Each structure stands twice: as C-alpha cells, then as structure tokens.
C-alpha positions as CSV (number, residue, x, y, z in Angstrom):
1,M,-7.3,8.2,75.3
2,K,-9.5,5.2,74.5
3,T,-11.3,4.9,71.1
4,N,-14.9,4.2,71.1
5,P,-15.3,0.7,69.7
6,S,-18.4,1.6,67.8
7,A,-16.7,4.5,66.1
8,R,-13.7,2.3,65.1
9,E,-16.0,-0.3,63.7
10,A,-17.9,2.3,61.7
11,G,-14.7,3.6,60.3
12,L,-13.6,0.2,59.2
13,R,-16.9,-0.5,57.6
14,W,-16.7,2.9,55.7
15,R,-13.2,2.2,54.4
16,S,-14.3,-1.3,53.4
17,R,-17.2,0.1,51.4
18,D,-14.9,2.7,49.8
19,A,-12.2,0.1,48.9
20,I,-14.6,-2.3,47.0
21,P,-15.6,0.3,44.3
22,R,-12.0,1.4,44.0
23,A,-10.8,-2.2,43.5
24,R,-13.6,-2.7,40.9
25,A,-12.5,0.5,39.1
26,M,-8.9,-0.6,39.1
27,N,-9.9,-4.0,37.8
28,K,-11.9,-2.4,34.9
29,L,-8.9,-0.2,34.1
30,R,-6.6,-3.2,33.9
31,Q,-9.1,-5.0,31.7
32,A,-9.4,-2.0,29.4
33,R,-5.6,-1.7,29.2
34,D,-5.2,-5.4,28.4
35,Q,-7.9,-5.3,25.7
36,L,-6.3,-2.2,24.1
37,Q,-2.9,-4.0,24.2
38,A,-4.4,-7.1,22.7
39,A,-6.0,-5.1,19.9
40,L,-2.7,-3.3,19.1
41,D,-0.8,-6.6,19.2
42,A,-3.2,-8.0,16.6
43,L,-2.4,-5.2,14.1
44,S,-0.1,-5.9,11.2
45,A,1.6,-2.5,11.7
46,A,4.4,-1.3,14.0
47,V,2.9,0.7,16.9
48,S,5.0,2.6,19.4
49,W,4.6,5.2,22.0
50,I,7.4,7.8,22.2
51,S,8.0,10.7,24.7
52,S,9.1,14.2,23.6
53,D,12.7,13.4,24.7
54,L,12.7,10.7,22.0
55,K,12.5,7.7,24.3
56,Y,10.3,4.7,23.8
57,L,7.4,4.3,26.3
58,G,6.4,1.0,24.7
59,G,5.6,-0.9,21.5
60,N,3.2,-3.6,20.2
61,R,4.0,-7.2,19.3
62,Y,4.5,-6.5,15.6
63,L,7.3,-4.0,16.3
64,A,8.9,-6.3,18.8
65,E,8.9,-9.2,16.3
66,I,10.5,-7.3,13.4
67,L,13.2,-6.0,15.7
68,H,13.6,-9.4,17.5
69,L,13.1,-7.9,20.9
70,P,10.8,-8.5,23.8
71,Q,8.1,-5.9,24.2
72,A,9.3,-4.9,27.6
73,A,12.7,-4.0,26.2
74,F,11.5,-0.8,24.5
75,A,10.6,1.2,27.6
76,G,13.2,3.9,28.3
77,K,15.3,3.2,25.1
78,E,16.1,6.0,22.8
79,V,14.5,6.1,19.4
80,G,16.8,4.5,16.9
81,F,18.8,2.7,19.6
82,Q,19.5,-0.3,17.2
83,G,20.5,1.9,14.3
84,T,18.0,0.3,12.0
85,S,15.9,3.4,11.2
86,P,17.6,6.8,11.6
87,D,14.7,8.2,9.5
88,L,12.3,7.5,12.4
89,A,14.4,9.4,14.9
90,E,14.7,12.3,12.5
91,F,10.9,12.3,11.9
92,A,10.1,12.1,15.6
93,R,12.5,14.9,16.5
94,G,11.0,17.2,13.9
95,F,7.4,16.3,14.8
96,F,7.9,17.1,18.5
97,A,9.6,20.4,17.6
98,S,6.6,21.4,15.5
99,P,3.2,22.7,16.7
100,A,1.4,20.1,14.6
101,Q,-0.7,17.5,16.4
102,Q,-0.6,14.9,13.7
103,A,1.9,14.2,10.9
104,S,2.9,11.4,8.5
105,R,6.0,10.5,6.6
106,E,7.4,7.7,4.5
107,I,10.6,6.2,6.0
108,T,13.0,3.3,5.4
109,S,14.1,0.8,8.0
110,Q,16.4,-2.3,7.9
111,V,14.5,-5.4,8.8
112,D,16.3,-8.8,8.8
113,G,19.0,-7.4,6.6
114,A,16.6,-5.9,4.0
115,I,15.5,-2.3,3.5
116,R,11.7,-2.0,4.0
117,R,9.6,1.1,3.4
118,Y,7.0,2.2,5.9
119,L,4.3,4.9,5.9
120,V,4.4,6.3,9.5
121,V,1.5,8.3,11.0
122,A,2.1,10.1,14.3
123,R,-0.3,11.8,16.7
124,K,0.5,13.7,20.0
125,Y,-1.2,13.2,23.3
126,Q,-0.6,14.3,26.9
127,G,-0.3,17.9,25.8
128,G,2.4,17.2,23.3
129,Q,4.6,15.4,25.8
130,A,4.2,12.0,24.0
131,A,3.0,10.7,20.7
132,A,1.8,7.4,19.2
133,F,3.5,6.3,16.0
134,V,1.9,3.7,13.6
135,G,4.0,2.4,10.7
136,M,2.5,0.4,7.9
137,D,4.8,-1.6,5.6
138,I,4.3,-0.4,2.0
139,T,7.3,-2.1,0.5
140,E,5.4,-4.4,-1.8
141,L,3.0,-1.6,-2.9
142,R,6.0,0.6,-3.9
143,E,7.6,-2.3,-5.7
144,A,4.4,-3.1,-7.6
145,G,4.1,0.5,-8.7
146,E,7.7,0.5,-9.9
147,E,7.1,-2.8,-11.8
148,I,4.0,-1.4,-13.4
149,R,5.9,1.8,-14.4
150,K,8.6,-0.3,-16.0
151,L,6.1,-2.4,-17.8
152,N,4.5,0.7,-19.2
153,Q,7.8,2.0,-20.3
154,E,8.6,-1.3,-22.0
155,L,5.2,-1.2,-23.7
156,E,5.8,2.3,-24.9
157,R,9.3,1.4,-26.1
158,R,8.0,-1.6,-28.1
159,V,5.2,0.5,-29.6
160,A,7.6,3.2,-30.6
161,E,10.0,0.7,-32.0
162,R,7.3,-1.1,-34.0
163,T,6.0,2.3,-35.2
164,A,9.4,3.2,-36.5
165,Q,9.7,-0.2,-38.3
166,L,6.3,0.3,-39.9
167,A,7.1,3.8,-40.9
168,A,10.3,2.5,-42.6
169,A,8.2,-0.3,-44.3
170,N,5.7,2.3,-45.4
171,Q,8.4,4.4,-47.0
172,E,9.7,1.3,-48.8
173,L,6.2,0.6,-49.9
174,Q,5.8,4.1,-51.4
175,S,9.1,3.7,-53.2
176,E,7.9,0.4,-54.6
177,V,4.6,1.9,-55.8
178,V,6.6,4.6,-57.6
179,R,8.8,2.0,-59.3
180,R,5.7,0.0,-60.3
181,N,4.0,3.1,-61.7
182,R,7.0,3.6,-64.0
183,A,7.1,0.0,-65.1
184,E,5.9,-1.1,-68.6
185,E,3.2,-3.4,-67.1
186,K,1.6,-0.5,-65.1
187,A,-2.0,-1.3,-66.0
188,L,-1.8,-5.0,-65.4
189,R,0.0,-4.6,-62.1
190,A,-2.5,-2.0,-60.9
191,L,-5.3,-4.4,-61.7
192,D,-3.6,-7.2,-59.7
193,Q,-2.9,-4.8,-56.9
194,E,-6.6,-3.8,-56.7
195,K,-7.6,-7.5,-56.6
196,E,-5.1,-8.2,-53.8
197,L,-6.4,-5.1,-51.8
198,S,-10.0,-6.3,-52.3
199,D,-9.1,-9.8,-51.0
200,L,-7.2,-8.3,-48.1
201,K,-10.1,-6.1,-47.2
202,S,-12.4,-9.1,-47.1
203,R,-10.0,-11.0,-44.8
204,F,-9.6,-8.0,-42.6
205,I,-13.4,-7.5,-42.1
206,S,-13.7,-11.3,-41.3
207,M,-10.9,-11.1,-38.7
208,T,-12.3,-8.0,-37.0
209,S,-15.7,-9.5,-36.7
210,H,-14.6,-12.9,-35.3
211,E,-11.2,-12.6,-33.6
212,F,-10.7,-9.0,-32.3
213,R,-12.2,-9.6,-28.9
214,T,-9.8,-7.6,-26.7
215,P,-7.5,-4.7,-27.2
216,L,-4.5,-7.0,-27.0
217,S,-5.8,-9.3,-29.7
218,M,-6.5,-6.2,-31.9
219,I,-3.0,-4.9,-31.4
220,L,-1.4,-8.3,-32.2
221,S,-3.7,-8.9,-35.2
222,S,-2.9,-5.5,-36.7
223,A,0.8,-5.9,-36.1
224,Q,0.7,-9.3,-37.8
225,L,-1.1,-8.0,-40.8
226,L,1.4,-5.2,-41.2
227,E,4.3,-7.6,-40.8
228,Q,3.0,-10.0,-43.4
229,Y,1.4,-7.7,-46.0
230,C,2.9,-4.3,-45.6
231,H,4.4,-4.3,-49.1
232,Q,0.9,-4.8,-50.5
233,L,-1.0,-2.2,-48.5
234,A,-1.7,1.3,-49.5
235,T,-0.3,4.1,-47.3
236,E,-3.7,5.0,-45.8
237,R,-4.3,1.4,-44.8
238,V,-0.9,1.2,-43.0
239,L,-1.7,4.4,-41.1
240,N,-5.1,3.1,-40.1
241,H,-3.4,0.1,-38.5
242,L,-0.9,2.3,-36.7
243,R,-3.7,4.4,-35.2
244,R,-5.6,1.2,-34.2
245,I,-2.5,0.0,-32.3
246,Q,-2.1,3.3,-30.5
247,A,-5.8,3.6,-29.6
248,N,-6.0,0.0,-28.3
249,A,-2.7,0.5,-26.4
250,K,-4.3,3.5,-24.7
251,Q,-7.4,1.5,-24.0
252,M,-5.3,-1.2,-22.4
253,S,-3.5,1.5,-20.3
254,D,-6.9,3.0,-19.3
255,L,-8.0,-0.5,-18.3
256,L,-4.9,-1.0,-16.3
257,D,-5.5,2.3,-14.6
258,D,-9.0,1.2,-13.7
259,V,-7.7,-2.1,-12.3
260,L,-5.1,-0.3,-10.2
261,I,-7.7,2.1,-8.8
262,V,-9.9,-0.8,-7.7
263,A,-6.8,-2.6,-6.3
264,K,-5.7,0.4,-4.3
265,S,-9.3,0.9,-3.1
266,D,-9.3,-2.8,-2.0
267,V,-6.3,-2.3,0.2
268,G,-7.3,1.2,1.5
269,K,-4.5,2.9,-0.5
270,L,-6.7,5.0,-2.8
271,T,-5.6,8.6,-2.3
272,F,-8.2,11.2,-1.4
273,T,-7.0,14.7,-1.7
274,P,-9.8,17.3,-1.5
275,G,-9.1,20.9,-2.5
276,P,-11.0,24.0,-3.6
277,L,-12.8,23.5,-6.9
278,D,-15.0,25.7,-9.1
279,I,-17.7,23.0,-9.5
280,L,-19.8,24.8,-12.1
281,R,-16.8,25.5,-14.4
282,F,-15.5,22.0,-13.8
283,C,-18.8,20.4,-15.0
284,E,-19.1,22.7,-18.0
285,E,-15.6,21.8,-19.2
286,L,-16.2,18.1,-18.6
287,V,-19.4,18.1,-20.7
288,E,-17.4,19.8,-23.5
289,E,-14.7,17.2,-23.3
290,V,-17.2,14.3,-23.3
291,Q,-19.1,15.8,-26.2
292,L,-16.0,16.2,-28.3
293,T,-14.6,12.7,-27.7
294,I,-17.0,9.8,-26.9
295,G,-20.3,11.7,-27.4
296,A,-20.0,12.7,-31.0
297,G,-23.1,10.8,-31.9
298,H,-25.2,11.9,-28.9
299,T,-26.4,15.2,-27.4
300,V,-25.4,16.0,-23.8
301,T,-27.4,18.6,-22.1
302,F,-26.2,20.4,-19.0
303,V,-28.2,22.5,-16.5
304,H,-27.4,23.7,-13.0
305,R,-29.7,24.8,-10.2
306,G,-28.9,27.0,-7.2
307,Q,-25.8,29.0,-6.4
308,C,-22.7,27.0,-6.9
309,P,-19.7,28.5,-5.1
310,D,-16.3,26.7,-4.8
311,V,-16.5,23.3,-3.1
312,S,-13.8,21.1,-1.5
313,M,-13.5,17.9,-3.4
314,D,-10.9,15.6,-4.9
315,E,-10.8,16.8,-8.6
316,S,-9.3,13.6,-9.9
317,L,-11.8,11.3,-8.2
318,L,-14.7,13.6,-9.1
319,R,-13.6,13.3,-12.7
320,Q,-13.7,9.5,-12.4
321,I,-17.2,9.7,-11.1
322,L,-18.7,12.0,-13.6
323,Y,-16.8,10.8,-16.7
324,N,-17.7,7.2,-16.0
325,L,-21.4,8.0,-15.5
326,L,-21.6,10.2,-18.7
327,S,-19.6,7.7,-20.8
328,N,-21.8,4.8,-19.6
329,A,-24.9,6.8,-20.4
330,I,-23.6,7.4,-24.0
331,H,-22.2,3.9,-24.4
332,Y,-25.5,2.1,-23.6
333,S,-27.8,4.5,-25.5
334,D,-28.8,4.5,-29.1
335,P,-26.9,7.0,-31.4
336,G,-28.7,10.3,-31.7
337,S,-30.3,10.0,-28.2
338,T,-29.9,12.7,-25.5
339,V,-28.0,12.4,-22.2
340,H,-29.1,14.8,-19.5
341,F,-26.6,16.1,-16.9
342,E,-27.9,18.2,-14.0
343,L,-25.9,19.9,-11.2
344,T,-27.8,21.1,-8.1
345,C,-26.0,23.1,-5.4
346,S,-27.3,23.7,-1.8
347,D,-25.6,25.0,1.3
348,D,-23.8,21.9,2.4
349,R,-24.0,19.4,-0.5
350,V,-23.8,19.1,-4.2
351,T,-26.0,16.7,-6.3
352,F,-25.2,15.3,-9.7
353,R,-27.8,13.6,-11.8
354,V,-27.1,11.8,-15.1
355,S,-30.0,10.4,-17.1
356,D,-30.1,8.5,-20.4
357,Q,-32.6,6.8,-22.7
358,G,-30.6,3.6,-23.1
359,I,-31.2,-0.1,-22.5
360,G,-31.9,0.2,-18.8
361,I,-30.8,-2.3,-16.0
362,P,-33.0,-5.2,-14.8
363,P,-34.2,-4.6,-11.2
364,E,-32.8,-7.9,-9.9
365,E,-29.3,-6.9,-11.0
366,Q,-29.2,-3.4,-9.7
367,E,-27.9,-4.4,-6.2
368,R,-24.8,-6.0,-7.7
369,L,-24.2,-3.2,-10.2
370,F,-21.2,-1.7,-8.2
371,E,-19.4,-5.0,-7.8
372,A,-16.1,-5.3,-9.7
373,F,-16.4,-6.9,-13.2
374,H,-20.2,-7.4,-12.9
375,R,-22.2,-6.4,-16.0
376,A,-25.9,-6.5,-16.5
377,S,-27.2,-9.5,-18.5
378,N,-28.8,-7.3,-21.1
379,A,-25.5,-5.6,-22.0
380,G,-25.2,-8.3,-24.7
381,H,-22.2,-7.8,-27.0
382,I,-21.7,-4.2,-26.0
383,P,-18.0,-4.0,-24.9
384,G,-17.1,-3.1,-21.3
385,T,-15.0,-4.1,-18.4
386,G,-17.5,-3.9,-15.5
387,L,-15.1,-1.6,-13.6
388,G,-16.5,1.8,-14.3
389,L,-19.3,1.8,-11.8
390,T,-17.1,0.1,-9.2
391,I,-14.7,3.0,-9.4
392,V,-17.6,5.5,-9.2
393,K,-19.0,3.9,-6.0
394,R,-15.6,3.9,-4.3
395,A,-14.8,7.4,-5.3
396,V,-18.2,8.6,-4.0
397,D,-17.6,6.7,-0.7
398,L,-14.3,8.4,-0.2
399,H,-16.1,11.8,-0.5
400,G,-18.6,10.6,2.1
401,G,-21.4,10.8,-0.5
402,T,-24.2,8.5,-1.7
403,I,-25.2,7.2,-5.1
404,T,-28.6,5.9,-6.1
405,I,-30.0,4.4,-9.3
406,S,-33.4,4.5,-10.9
407,S,-33.8,2.4,-14.1
408,Q,-36.4,0.7,-16.4
409,V,-35.4,-1.8,-19.0
410,G,-35.8,-0.3,-22.4
411,K,-36.5,3.1,-21.0
412,G,-33.3,4.4,-19.6
413,T,-31.4,4.9,-16.3
414,T,-30.7,7.8,-13.9
415,F,-27.8,7.9,-11.5
416,T,-27.9,10.4,-8.6
417,V,-24.7,11.2,-6.7
418,T,-24.8,13.5,-3.6
419,I,-21.5,14.7,-2.1
420,P,-20.9,17.0,0.9
421,S,-19.6,20.4,-0.4
422,G,-16.8,20.3,2.1
423,Y,-17.3,23.9,3.3
424,T,-19.7,25.0,6.1
C-alpha cells in the first residue's frame, strides 16, 4: 500500500514542530540543573543526596574536596564507605526510619587526619525515598566556646584566689588593730591612722575620677590598692573593694556575653528557640526585677491593653530586648524621672512600647543607632558599650518583628517593638 506523499510530509512537519519545543524544554532543564549544581558547589558546606537504602546519589564540590574524591565517585557508594564518619551513617539510618521530614544532628568526621565537628541538617524528598544532607563545619565555633569557658573559669579561679588572700589580709589587719588598741600609744596611733585613712581617701577619689575608665582598670586598681595598703585600711574599706572587684568582674562577663551574642548573630549562629510564654506575667516580673536593681532611682510604670494569652516567643531573646530597652531608658534619664512600659496584645501580634524623659537622640544619628558599638554624640561621658540596641535589633529580627524609634533631643525617646504572637 502506498503512502500519500502529502500525508507523509505533513507528519514529518508535525513531528518537527513537536521536537523543537521538547528540545528547548530539555535544554532549559539542563541549564537549571547546571545552575543548581554551580550554586551548591559554591557553598562552604558539605552537600550530599542519599537514598533510603543509604547510598549516595551525589555530592557537591566541597564534600568531594574534603574527602579527596571526584564528585562522580559518590554515586552508588554506601554512606560511610571511607570509614571517616560513622556518625553520618547512623544519623541517616535513623532519619529514614523515622516519619520526620526534616532533622538535624551534630556529628564528627575525620578530615585530613583531624577530627572535625559538623552540624548536619537533612530533609526528605521523593516521598521519603531520598534526602538532602547539608553539613556545616562548626569546629572553630565549638573550640572558641570551649576557650571562652576556660577563660571564664580561670577568671573565676583568680578572683576566688584573690578574695581568699584579701580575706586573710583583712583578718590580719583586724588582729593588728586589736594589738594597736591595747598598746600604750593608743591615742597617738589612732590619730596617725586617721590621717593616713584621710590621705588614702583623697588619693582614692582622685584615681576613681581620672583612671577608672573600664571595668578592667577598676579591678586592677582596686586589687593594687588592697595589695599595697591592706594593713592600713579599715575592714569596711577592704570589703568595699572586694565588692567592686566582683561587680566589675560581672560587668566584664556581661559585656563578653553581649559581644558573643553579636558575634553569633554575625555568623548566623544565634539560637532562636520559641516556646509558650505567659507574656503578661513575664512583663510584670521583668518590671519588678528592673525596678529592684537598676531602677532604684526611677519610677517604672507598666500597663497592658487587650487580652494577652500565651504567645510563642524565645524567652531568653525577649528578655534581652525588653531588659536592654528598659535599662537604657533609665540609664539615659535623670534620677527621679518616670519610664513608661506598655504592652498591647492583639490577635496575631504583641507590641511593646518603652518611653523615657531622657536626653533623646539626634535625628541624624537615629539610622545608625542599631550598629554595633555606635553611640549617640550627646551621650557624653555616660558609660555604655554601644551593643545593647544592636542585640535588641537582632533579637527582634529573629522573631520576625519590627522596631521603630521616636525621639526628640532633651525631651525623651520611645521605642516600639512589634512581634508576631506565634499562634494563629
């Protein structure tokens, strides 16, 4: 049977028209695949694709480089085939056996003869038959944390050691006072001692006004005074110096905590762990705490508006937000002034408003207010690190909230923070 030439030509033209779009679609798919692979290869993290039978489907360039293998070598190999990370095989096995669609775990792996720590995040796809695993090297972060912990322990040990030495010196001073009180020249020695204490007081006031610029210098100066003049100081004066050392050591520890929070935020490692929170009770207790500690010379008023059920927020980060705002309001206000704290609850968000009657912030400097270590030019000699509002902004951002400022120089400042309640 002969085929109609016209029909055959029409069929060829139809197949040709159908093949062109198909070729274009395949080309676009290849381009998208190449772009995705290039993006994954550019990551400074180990990325791999693993099937539910614990075999590699592929990996990115970073993973290939730390294992010294070509990327094509992964396909079909069992997880842990080199024996460098049994933790990963165990994690993958448990993950595929569970109904969870996403999981994370910290594992160890041997790289170039050294043990490295990785935070691995995994997510399933293809109906749970495969999963993508992303491992970020956190070795340096863990080592830095351990070093900071050791430094804190060493500082605490030195303070405790010095405190014990000063307590012993104080006991010796008391014994000496008793012996002097029993001596024949009691009146003359008491007069000399009074003169020495008066001179020491004058020198101390001069040093505190000119040299105590940082908590560290205050600790060192107090320790030096005690070391040189402890046998001449009254018991109460010695105790005052001990309390100053402890208070400034805590101030340094708080400053270090602030720096660490900012540093963690800079590298995306600041932990955000929301949970159920009685927001009204939390605010009431925080106001009491602030009033009893830093706000003794001020009045802090608190009001709430609307129904305030439990919310889902990170309690630790929320404390950083509100404590910094309230302490700043007190810190930059005249003694005796009032700081207003207002909580407003609505269906899907919570608004916090802190207002003071302090020095205010110049308009041209408000845009830079949340930059680390930046302080307004009119802060003058009021002490501060310039980190408090930086921490506030980053903690608000982690909650998906917003912060605004309204301020007039010499009139006062109002900060308004709005955060989603976390429940719908």
